[in-house]
PQR file of N, CA, C, O and H, with PARSE charges and radii, in Angstrom:
ATOM      1  N   MET A   1      10.934 -23.395 -22.864 -0.4000 1.5000
ATOM      2  CA  MET A   1      10.954 -23.469 -21.405 -0.0000 2.0000
ATOM      3  C   MET A   1       9.820 -22.606 -20.862  0.5500 1.7000
ATOM      4  O   MET A   1       9.657 -21.450 -21.252 -0.5500 1.4000
ATOM      5  N   ALA A   2       9.064 -23.173 -19.980 -0.4000 1.5000
ATOM      6  CA  ALA A   2       7.968 -22.434 -19.342 -0.0000 2.0000
ATOM      7  C   ALA A   2       8.521 -21.564 -18.226  0.5500 1.7000
ATOM      8  O   ALA A   2       9.465 -21.947 -17.535 -0.5500 1.4000
ATOM      9  H   ALA A   2       9.196 -24.112 -19.663  0.4000 1.0000
ATOM     10  N   SER A   3       7.938 -20.412 -18.059 -0.4000 1.5000
ATOM     11  CA  SER A   3       8.391 -19.486 -17.019 -0.0000 2.0000
ATOM     12  C   SER A   3       7.235 -19.043 -16.139  0.5500 1.7000
ATOM     13  O   SER A   3       7.160 -17.875 -15.756 -0.5500 1.4000
ATOM     14  H   SER A   3       7.172 -20.100 -18.621  0.4000 1.0000
ATOM     15  N   SER A   4       6.350 -19.946 -15.820 -0.4000 1.5000
ATOM     16  CA  SER A   4       5.226 -19.593 -14.967 -0.0000 2.0000
ATOM     17  C   SER A   4       5.067 -20.650 -13.886  0.5500 1.7000
ATOM     18  O   SER A   4       5.841 -21.605 -13.812 -0.5500 1.4000
ATOM     19  H   SER A   4       6.412 -20.895 -16.131  0.4000 1.0000
ATOM     20  N   SER A   5       4.067 -20.469 -13.061 -0.4000 1.5000
ATOM     21  CA  SER A   5       3.818 -21.441 -12.001 -0.0000 2.0000
ATOM     22  C   SER A   5       3.024 -22.637 -12.520  0.5500 1.7000
ATOM     23  O   SER A   5       2.804 -23.598 -11.782 -0.5500 1.4000
ATOM     24  H   SER A   5       3.438 -19.694 -13.120  0.4000 1.0000
ATOM     25  N   HIS A   6       2.589 -22.590 -13.783 -0.4000 1.5000
ATOM     26  CA  HIS A   6       1.838 -23.688 -14.391 -0.0000 2.0000
ATOM     27  C   HIS A   6       2.657 -24.249 -15.549  0.5500 1.7000
ATOM     28  O   HIS A   6       2.848 -23.584 -16.567 -0.5500 1.4000
ATOM     29  H   HIS A   6       2.767 -21.810 -14.383  0.4000 1.0000
ATOM     30  N   ILE A   7       3.133 -25.464 -15.384 -0.4000 1.5000
ATOM     31  CA  ILE A   7       3.949 -26.105 -16.400 -0.0000 2.0000
ATOM     32  C   ILE A   7       3.238 -27.387 -16.828  0.5500 1.7000
ATOM     33  O   ILE A   7       2.889 -28.219 -15.990 -0.5500 1.4000
ATOM     34  H   ILE A   7       2.977 -26.004 -14.557  0.4000 1.0000
ATOM     35  N   LYS A   8       3.030 -27.539 -18.113 -0.4000 1.5000
ATOM     36  CA  LYS A   8       2.342 -28.708 -18.647 -0.0000 2.0000
ATOM     37  C   LYS A   8       3.285 -29.916 -18.673  0.5500 1.7000
ATOM     38  O   LYS A   8       4.504 -29.749 -18.704 -0.5500 1.4000
ATOM     39  H   LYS A   8       3.314 -26.863 -18.793  0.4000 1.0000
ATOM     40  N   PRO A   9       2.724 -31.133 -18.659 -0.5600 1.5000
ATOM     41  CA  PRO A   9       3.567 -32.327 -18.737  0.2800 2.0000
ATOM     42  C   PRO A   9       4.492 -32.272 -19.947  0.5500 1.7000
ATOM     43  O   PRO A   9       4.063 -31.963 -21.059 -0.5500 1.4000
ATOM     44  N   GLY A  10       5.750 -32.572 -19.720 -0.4000 1.5000
ATOM     45  CA  GLY A  10       6.752 -32.553 -20.784 -0.0000 2.0000
ATOM     46  C   GLY A  10       7.445 -31.218 -20.967  0.5500 1.7000
ATOM     47  O   GLY A  10       8.484 -31.152 -21.624 -0.5500 1.4000
ATOM     48  H   GLY A  10       6.099 -32.823 -18.818  0.4000 1.0000
ATOM     49  N   GLU A  11       6.897 -30.150 -20.401 -0.4000 1.5000
ATOM     50  CA  GLU A  11       7.539 -28.840 -20.494 -0.0000 2.0000
ATOM     51  C   GLU A  11       8.642 -28.730 -19.451  0.5500 1.7000
ATOM     52  O   GLU A  11       8.694 -29.504 -18.495 -0.5500 1.4000
ATOM     53  H   GLU A  11       6.053 -30.204 -19.867  0.4000 1.0000
ATOM     54  N   LYS A  12       9.505 -27.773 -19.649 -0.4000 1.5000
ATOM     55  CA  LYS A  12      10.573 -27.487 -18.696 -0.0000 2.0000
ATOM     56  C   LYS A  12      10.318 -26.139 -18.060  0.5500 1.7000
ATOM     57  O   LYS A  12       9.633 -25.289 -18.630 -0.5500 1.4000
ATOM     58  H   LYS A  12       9.462 -27.145 -20.426  0.4000 1.0000
ATOM     59  N   GLY A  13      10.872 -25.947 -16.880 -0.4000 1.5000
ATOM     60  CA  GLY A  13      10.730 -24.685 -16.176 -0.0000 2.0000
ATOM     61  C   GLY A  13      12.028 -24.302 -15.501  0.5500 1.7000
ATOM     62  O   GLY A  13      13.017 -25.032 -15.568 -0.5500 1.4000
ATOM     63  H   GLY A  13      11.428 -26.637 -16.417  0.4000 1.0000
ATOM     64  N   LYS A  14      12.016 -23.182 -14.868 -0.4000 1.5000
ATOM     65  CA  LYS A  14      13.197 -22.665 -14.190 -0.0000 2.0000
ATOM     66  C   LYS A  14      12.796 -22.233 -12.787  0.5500 1.7000
ATOM     67  O   LYS A  14      11.751 -21.611 -12.597 -0.5500 1.4000
ATOM     68  H   LYS A  14      11.213 -22.590 -14.814  0.4000 1.0000
ATOM     69  N   ILE A  15      13.626 -22.563 -11.809 -0.4000 1.5000
ATOM     70  CA  ILE A  15      13.381 -22.174 -10.423 -0.0000 2.0000
ATOM     71  C   ILE A  15      14.534 -21.283  -9.987  0.5500 1.7000
ATOM     72  O   ILE A  15      15.692 -21.700 -10.006 -0.5500 1.4000
ATOM     73  H   ILE A  15      14.475 -23.068 -11.963  0.4000 1.0000
ATOM     74  N   ASN A  16      14.213 -20.060  -9.597 -0.4000 1.5000
ATOM     75  CA  ASN A  16      15.218 -19.134  -9.086 -0.0000 2.0000
ATOM     76  C   ASN A  16      15.152 -19.126  -7.564  0.5500 1.7000
ATOM     77  O   ASN A  16      14.066 -19.111  -6.984 -0.5500 1.4000
ATOM     78  H   ASN A  16      13.273 -19.721  -9.582  0.4000 1.0000
ATOM     79  N   THR A  17      16.294 -19.136  -6.931 -0.4000 1.5000
ATOM     80  CA  THR A  17      16.341 -19.095  -5.470 -0.0000 2.0000
ATOM     81  C   THR A  17      17.597 -18.358  -5.022  0.5500 1.7000
ATOM     82  O   THR A  17      18.544 -18.202  -5.792 -0.5500 1.4000
ATOM     83  H   THR A  17      17.176 -19.149  -7.402  0.4000 1.0000
ATOM     84  N   LYS A  18      17.595 -17.912  -3.789 -0.4000 1.5000
ATOM     85  CA  LYS A  18      18.756 -17.242  -3.201 -0.0000 2.0000
ATOM     86  C   LYS A  18      19.053 -17.867  -1.856  0.5500 1.7000
ATOM     87  O   LYS A  18      18.147 -18.306  -1.149 -0.5500 1.4000
ATOM     88  H   LYS A  18      16.825 -18.038  -3.164  0.4000 1.0000
ATOM     89  N   VAL A  19      20.328 -17.905  -1.507 -0.4000 1.5000
ATOM     90  CA  VAL A  19      20.754 -18.364  -0.190 -0.0000 2.0000
ATOM     91  C   VAL A  19      21.685 -17.298   0.369  0.5500 1.7000
ATOM     92  O   VAL A  19      22.688 -16.954  -0.256 -0.5500 1.4000
ATOM     93  H   VAL A  19      21.064 -17.548  -2.082  0.4000 1.0000
ATOM     94  N   ASP A  20      21.354 -16.776   1.539 -0.4000 1.5000
ATOM     95  CA  ASP A  20      22.195 -15.763   2.188 -0.0000 2.0000
ATOM     96  C   ASP A  20      23.355 -16.474   2.873  0.5500 1.7000
ATOM     97  O   ASP A  20      23.157 -17.189   3.855 -0.5500 1.4000
ATOM     98  H   ASP A  20      20.539 -17.055   2.047  0.4000 1.0000
ATOM     99  N   THR A  21      24.559 -16.280   2.358 -0.4000 1.5000
ATOM    100  CA  THR A  21      25.743 -16.938   2.915 -0.0000 2.0000
ATOM    101  C   THR A  21      26.615 -15.996   3.741  0.5500 1.7000
ATOM    102  O   THR A  21      27.706 -16.371   4.171 -0.5500 1.4000
ATOM    103  H   THR A  21      24.720 -15.699   1.560  0.4000 1.0000
ATOM    104  N   GLU A  22      26.144 -14.796   3.957 -0.4000 1.5000
ATOM    105  CA  GLU A  22      26.942 -13.818   4.699 -0.0000 2.0000
ATOM    106  C   GLU A  22      27.239 -14.313   6.113  0.5500 1.7000
ATOM    107  O   GLU A  22      26.334 -14.713   6.846 -0.5500 1.4000
ATOM    108  H   GLU A  22      25.258 -14.491   3.607  0.4000 1.0000
ATOM    109  N   GLY A  23      28.508 -14.281   6.481 -0.4000 1.5000
ATOM    110  CA  GLY A  23      28.926 -14.679   7.815 -0.0000 2.0000
ATOM    111  C   GLY A  23      28.957 -16.186   8.031  0.5500 1.7000
ATOM    112  O   GLY A  23      29.136 -16.645   9.159 -0.5500 1.4000
ATOM    113  H   GLY A  23      29.243 -13.956   5.886  0.4000 1.0000
ATOM    114  N   ARG A  24      28.786 -16.955   6.970 -0.4000 1.5000
ATOM    115  CA  ARG A  24      28.766 -18.404   7.104 -0.0000 2.0000
ATOM    116  C   ARG A  24      30.018 -19.000   6.492  0.5500 1.7000
ATOM    117  O   ARG A  24      30.630 -18.412   5.601 -0.5500 1.4000
ATOM    118  H   ARG A  24      28.641 -16.582   6.053  0.4000 1.0000
ATOM    119  N   GLY A  25      30.380 -20.141   6.964 -0.4000 1.5000
ATOM    120  CA  GLY A  25      31.504 -20.878   6.411 -0.0000 2.0000
ATOM    121  C   GLY A  25      31.241 -22.358   6.564  0.5500 1.7000
ATOM    122  O   GLY A  25      30.364 -22.771   7.323 -0.5500 1.4000
ATOM    123  H   GLY A  25      29.883 -20.619   7.688  0.4000 1.0000
ATOM    124  N   GLY A  26      32.004 -23.151   5.842 -0.4000 1.5000
ATOM    125  CA  GLY A  26      31.850 -24.591   5.954 -0.0000 2.0000
ATOM    126  C   GLY A  26      30.891 -25.154   4.935  0.5500 1.7000
ATOM    127  O   GLY A  26      30.722 -24.604   3.847 -0.5500 1.4000
ATOM    128  H   GLY A  26      32.716 -22.815   5.226  0.4000 1.0000
ATOM    129  N   TYR A  27      30.270 -26.247   5.295 -0.4000 1.5000
ATOM    130  CA  TYR A  27      29.407 -27.009   4.401 -0.0000 2.0000
ATOM    131  C   TYR A  27      27.981 -26.476   4.473  0.5500 1.7000
ATOM    132  O   TYR A  27      27.454 -26.254   5.564 -0.5500 1.4000
ATOM    133  H   TYR A  27      30.408 -26.694   6.179  0.4000 1.0000
ATOM    134  N   LEU A  28      27.360 -26.271   3.326 -0.4000 1.5000
ATOM    135  CA  LEU A  28      25.989 -25.785   3.245 -0.0000 2.0000
ATOM    136  C   LEU A  28      25.150 -26.800   2.474  0.5500 1.7000
ATOM    137  O   LEU A  28      25.541 -27.232   1.390 -0.5500 1.4000
ATOM    138  H   LEU A  28      27.787 -26.451   2.441  0.4000 1.0000
ATOM    139  N   HIS A  29      24.010 -27.180   3.024 -0.4000 1.5000
ATOM    140  CA  HIS A  29      23.091 -28.124   2.371 -0.0000 2.0000
ATOM    141  C   HIS A  29      21.674 -27.637   2.664  0.5500 1.7000
ATOM    142  O   HIS A  29      21.170 -27.821   3.773 -0.5500 1.4000
ATOM    143  H   HIS A  29      23.693 -26.829   3.905  0.4000 1.0000
ATOM    144  N   LYS A  30      21.032 -27.019   1.678 -0.4000 1.5000
ATOM    145  CA  LYS A  30      19.707 -26.427   1.872 -0.0000 2.0000
ATOM    146  C   LYS A  30      18.678 -27.105   0.972  0.5500 1.7000
ATOM    147  O   LYS A  30      18.909 -27.258  -0.227 -0.5500 1.4000
ATOM    148  H   LYS A  30      21.441 -26.870   0.777  0.4000 1.0000
ATOM    149  N   PRO A  31      17.542 -27.511   1.544 -0.5600 1.5000
ATOM    150  CA  PRO A  31      16.502 -28.138   0.721  0.2800 2.0000
ATOM    151  C   PRO A  31      15.544 -27.108   0.120  0.5500 1.7000
ATOM    152  O   PRO A  31      15.325 -26.036   0.684 -0.5500 1.4000
ATOM    153  N   ILE A  32      14.984 -27.458  -1.031 -0.4000 1.5000
ATOM    154  CA  ILE A  32      13.929 -26.686  -1.668 -0.0000 2.0000
ATOM    155  C   ILE A  32      12.812 -27.677  -1.979  0.5500 1.7000
ATOM    156  O   ILE A  32      13.056 -28.686  -2.641 -0.5500 1.4000
ATOM    157  H   ILE A  32      15.162 -28.329  -1.489  0.4000 1.0000
ATOM    158  N   ALA A  33      11.608 -27.412  -1.522 -0.4000 1.5000
ATOM    159  CA  ALA A  33      10.465 -28.289  -1.793 -0.0000 2.0000
ATOM    160  C   ALA A  33       9.683 -27.722  -2.972  0.5500 1.7000
ATOM    161  O   ALA A  33       9.237 -26.575  -2.935 -0.5500 1.4000
ATOM    162  H   ALA A  33      11.410 -26.593  -0.985  0.4000 1.0000
ATOM    163  N   VAL A  34       9.519 -28.527  -4.015 -0.4000 1.5000
ATOM    164  CA  VAL A  34       8.748 -28.138  -5.191 -0.0000 2.0000
ATOM    165  C   VAL A  34       7.449 -28.942  -5.160  0.5500 1.7000
ATOM    166  O   VAL A  34       7.471 -30.172  -5.186 -0.5500 1.4000
ATOM    167  H   VAL A  34       9.881 -29.459  -4.045  0.4000 1.0000
ATOM    168  N   HIS A  35       6.325 -28.239  -5.104 -0.4000 1.5000
ATOM    169  CA  HIS A  35       5.013 -28.879  -5.019 -0.0000 2.0000
ATOM    170  C   HIS A  35       4.407 -29.012  -6.416  0.5500 1.7000
ATOM    171  O   HIS A  35       4.521 -28.111  -7.247 -0.5500 1.4000
ATOM    172  H   HIS A  35       6.308 -27.239  -5.082  0.4000 1.0000
ATOM    173  N   SER A  36       3.756 -30.161  -6.659 -0.4000 1.5000
ATOM    174  CA  SER A  36       3.108 -30.361  -7.944 -0.0000 2.0000
ATOM    175  C   SER A  36       1.770 -31.062  -7.746  0.5500 1.7000
ATOM    176  O   SER A  36       1.429 -31.479  -6.639 -0.5500 1.4000
ATOM    177  H   SER A  36       3.664 -30.893  -5.984  0.4000 1.0000
ATOM    178  N   ASN A  37       1.019 -31.183  -8.835 -0.4000 1.5000
ATOM    179  CA  ASN A  37      -0.245 -31.909  -8.774 -0.0000 2.0000
ATOM    180  C   ASN A  37      -0.089 -33.355  -9.244  0.5500 1.7000
ATOM    181  O   ASN A  37      -1.088 -34.028  -9.496 -0.5500 1.4000
ATOM    182  H   ASN A  37       1.296 -30.844  -9.734  0.4000 1.0000
ATOM    183  N   ASP A  38       1.135 -33.839  -9.364 -0.4000 1.5000
ATOM    184  CA  ASP A  38       1.409 -35.226  -9.740 -0.0000 2.0000
ATOM    185  C   ASP A  38       1.084 -36.114  -8.541  0.5500 1.7000
ATOM    186  O   ASP A  38       1.742 -36.001  -7.507 -0.5500 1.4000
ATOM    187  H   ASP A  38       1.947 -33.293  -9.159  0.4000 1.0000
ATOM    188  N   PRO A  39       0.086 -36.994  -8.651 -0.5600 1.5000
ATOM    189  CA  PRO A  39      -0.293 -37.813  -7.495  0.2800 2.0000
ATOM    190  C   PRO A  39       0.798 -38.781  -7.035  0.5500 1.7000
ATOM    191  O   PRO A  39       0.806 -39.192  -5.874 -0.5500 1.4000
ATOM    192  N   GLN A  40       1.712 -39.148  -7.927 -0.4000 1.5000
ATOM    193  CA  GLN A  40       2.789 -40.057  -7.547 -0.0000 2.0000
ATOM    194  C   GLN A  40       3.975 -39.325  -6.914  0.5500 1.7000
ATOM    195  O   GLN A  40       4.736 -39.926  -6.155 -0.5500 1.4000
ATOM    196  H   GLN A  40       1.705 -38.814  -8.869  0.4000 1.0000
ATOM    197  N   ARG A  41       4.136 -38.045  -7.215 -0.4000 1.5000
ATOM    198  CA  ARG A  41       5.225 -37.241  -6.636 -0.0000 2.0000
ATOM    199  C   ARG A  41       4.726 -35.833  -6.350  0.5500 1.7000
ATOM    200  O   ARG A  41       5.096 -34.893  -7.054 -0.5500 1.4000
ATOM    201  H   ARG A  41       3.518 -37.557  -7.832  0.4000 1.0000
ATOM    202  N   PRO A  42       3.889 -35.672  -5.323 -0.5600 1.5000
ATOM    203  CA  PRO A  42       3.318 -34.345  -5.052  0.2800 2.0000
ATOM    204  C   PRO A  42       4.347 -33.330  -4.561  0.5500 1.7000
ATOM    205  O   PRO A  42       4.137 -32.126  -4.702 -0.5500 1.4000
ATOM    206  N   ILE A  43       5.453 -33.798  -3.989 -0.4000 1.5000
ATOM    207  CA  ILE A  43       6.532 -32.913  -3.552 -0.0000 2.0000
ATOM    208  C   ILE A  43       7.858 -33.519  -4.001  0.5500 1.7000
ATOM    209  O   ILE A  43       8.129 -34.695  -3.761 -0.5500 1.4000
ATOM    210  H   ILE A  43       5.623 -34.777  -3.874  0.4000 1.0000
ATOM    211  N   VAL A  44       8.673 -32.706  -4.651 -0.4000 1.5000
ATOM    212  CA  VAL A  44      10.012 -33.116  -5.059 -0.0000 2.0000
ATOM    213  C   VAL A  44      10.992 -32.228  -4.305  0.5500 1.7000
ATOM    214  O   VAL A  44      10.835 -31.008  -4.280 -0.5500 1.4000
ATOM    215  H   VAL A  44       8.453 -31.750  -4.846  0.4000 1.0000
ATOM    216  N   HIS A  45      11.987 -32.825  -3.700 -0.4000 1.5000
ATOM    217  CA  HIS A  45      12.980 -32.062  -2.947 -0.0000 2.0000
ATOM    218  C   HIS A  45      14.237 -31.880  -3.787  0.5500 1.7000
ATOM    219  O   HIS A  45      14.819 -32.846  -4.281 -0.5500 1.4000
ATOM    220  H   HIS A  45      12.115 -33.817  -3.720  0.4000 1.0000
ATOM    221  N   LEU A  46      14.641 -30.628  -3.937 -0.4000 1.5000
ATOM    222  CA  LEU A  46      15.899 -30.276  -4.589 -0.0000 2.0000
ATOM    223  C   LEU A  46      16.820 -29.749  -3.505  0.5500 1.7000
ATOM    224  O   LEU A  46      16.350 -29.261  -2.477 -0.5500 1.4000
ATOM    225  H   LEU A  46      14.168 -29.843  -3.536  0.4000 1.0000
ATOM    226  N   TYR A  47      18.124 -29.841  -3.717 -0.4000 1.5000
ATOM    227  CA  TYR A  47      19.072 -29.402  -2.703 -0.0000 2.0000
ATOM    228  C   TYR A  47      20.148 -28.510  -3.307  0.5500 1.7000
ATOM    229  O   TYR A  47      20.641 -28.755  -4.408 -0.5500 1.4000
ATOM    230  H   TYR A  47      18.506 -30.238  -4.552  0.4000 1.0000
ATOM    231  N   ILE A  48      20.495 -27.473  -2.558 -0.4000 1.5000
ATOM    232  CA  ILE A  48      21.642 -26.630  -2.887 -0.0000 2.0000
ATOM    233  C   ILE A  48      22.753 -27.045  -1.949  0.5500 1.7000
ATOM    234  O   ILE A  48      22.582 -27.025  -0.730 -0.5500 1.4000
ATOM    235  H   ILE A  48      20.094 -27.274  -1.664  0.4000 1.0000
ATOM    236  N   THR A  49      23.885 -27.421  -2.503 -0.4000 1.5000
ATOM    237  CA  THR A  49      25.017 -27.863  -1.698 -0.0000 2.0000
ATOM    238  C   THR A  49      26.246 -27.055  -2.090  0.5500 1.7000
ATOM    239  O   THR A  49      26.519 -26.873  -3.277 -0.5500 1.4000
ATOM    240  H   THR A  49      24.024 -27.438  -3.493  0.4000 1.0000
ATOM    241  N   ALA A  50      26.987 -26.571  -1.097 -0.4000 1.5000
ATOM    242  CA  ALA A  50      28.180 -25.770  -1.362 -0.0000 2.0000
ATOM    243  C   ALA A  50      29.148 -25.879  -0.196  0.5500 1.7000
ATOM    244  O   ALA A  50      28.767 -26.221   0.923 -0.5500 1.4000
ATOM    245  H   ALA A  50      26.766 -26.720  -0.133  0.4000 1.0000
ATOM    246  N   ILE A  51      30.394 -25.583  -0.480 -0.4000 1.5000
ATOM    247  CA  ILE A  51      31.412 -25.435   0.559 -0.0000 2.0000
ATOM    248  C   ILE A  51      31.794 -23.955   0.575  0.5500 1.7000
ATOM    249  O   ILE A  51      32.315 -23.432  -0.410 -0.5500 1.4000
ATOM    250  H   ILE A  51      30.703 -25.305  -1.389  0.4000 1.0000
ATOM    251  N   LEU A  52      31.533 -23.287   1.696 -0.4000 1.5000
ATOM    252  CA  LEU A  52      31.770 -21.849   1.807 -0.0000 2.0000
ATOM    253  C   LEU A  52      33.115 -21.618   2.485  0.5500 1.7000
ATOM    254  O   LEU A  52      33.464 -22.286   3.459 -0.5500 1.4000
ATOM    255  H   LEU A  52      31.110 -23.713   2.497  0.4000 1.0000
ATOM    256  N   ARG A  53      33.847 -20.670   1.954 -0.4000 1.5000
ATOM    257  CA  ARG A  53      35.166 -20.348   2.523 -0.0000 2.0000
ATOM    258  C   ARG A  53      35.219 -18.919   2.967  0.5500 1.7000
ATOM    259  O   ARG A  53      36.248 -18.467   3.470 -0.5500 1.4000
ATOM    260  H   ARG A  53      33.563 -20.128   1.164  0.4000 1.0000
TER
END
């Protein structure tokens, strides 16, 4: 698994992120935009989804 901002084709990587949920409740749906140099998919959107209680 690659752990840098440069990942070669076929390699895997890891994306760490944080969401501040303090004082929030209900449904949470947050997008993350991942930019690449792939001309067919220059931006891939990932989503964090949760139900906060």
